[in-house]
C-alpha positions in Angstrom: 20.5 13.8 -7.4 17.1 15.2 -8.2 15.3 13.3 -11.0 13.4 15.3 -13.5 9.8 14.6 -14.2 8.6 13.5 -17.6 6.7 16.1 -19.6 3.6 14.1 -19.3 3.8 14.3 -15.5 4.0 18.1 -15.4 1.0 20.3 -15.0 0.0 22.7 -17.7 1.2 25.6 -15.6 4.6 24.0 -15.1 4.9 23.3 -18.9 4.1 27.0 -19.6 6.8 28.1 -17.2 9.3 25.7 -18.7 8.4 26.9 -22.2 9.0 30.6 -21.2 12.3 29.7 -19.6 13.4 27.7 -22.7 12.4 30.5 -25.0 14.3 33.1 -22.9 17.4 30.9 -23.0 17.1 30.5 -26.8 16.8 34.2 -27.3 19.7 35.0 -25.0 22.0 32.5 -26.5 20.9 33.6 -30.0 21.9 37.1 -29.2 25.3 35.9 -27.9 25.7 33.8 -31.0 25.1 36.8 -33.3 27.5 38.9 -31.2 30.2 36.2 -31.5 29.7 36.0 -35.3 30.2 39.8 -35.6 33.2 39.9 -33.3 34.9 37.0 -35.1 34.3 38.4 -38.6 35.7 41.8 -37.5 38.8 40.1 -36.1 39.2 38.0 -39.2 38.9 41.1 -41.5 41.1 43.4 -39.4 44.0 41.1 -38.7 45.9 40.1 -41.9 47.5 37.0 -40.2 44.3 35.5 -38.9 43.6 32.0 -40.0 40.2 30.8 -41.2 40.2 28.4 -38.2 39.5 31.4 -36.0 35.9 31.2 -37.2 35.6 27.6 -36.1 33.7 28.5 -32.8 31.1 30.3 -34.9 30.3 27.0 -36.7 30.3 24.9 -33.5 28.1 27.3 -31.4 24.8 26.5 -33.1 25.2 22.8 -32.2 25.1 23.8 -28.5 21.6 25.3 -29.1 20.2 22.1 -30.5 19.3 20.3 -27.3 17.5 23.4 -26.0 15.6 23.8 -29.2 14.6 20.1 -29.2 13.4 20.5 -25.6 11.5 23.6 -26.5 9.8 21.8 -29.4 8.8 18.9 -27.2 7.3 21.4 -24.7 5.2 23.0 -27.4 4.0 19.6 -28.6 3.0 18.6 -25.1 1.2 21.8 -24.5 -0.7 21.5 -27.8 -1.7 17.9 -27.0 -3.3 19.0 -23.8 -5.0 22.1 -25.1 
């Protein structure tokens, strides 16, 4: 198993690359999150027998973005500390 380097061990170029990748992932998942919200609301409003528990994935999905957002924040801090 490949061990990941600490942020302090990476070069500035590697940090910039990781920052761009993390931002792309956040934007992509953000778009998916919005699409899921819209679909779930439409399903809830169109179907009279739909339970409010149907919307549960919409409330759980932002939690999955938290580790990526924390990593992105740490990358920004490390880049600022070097620059």
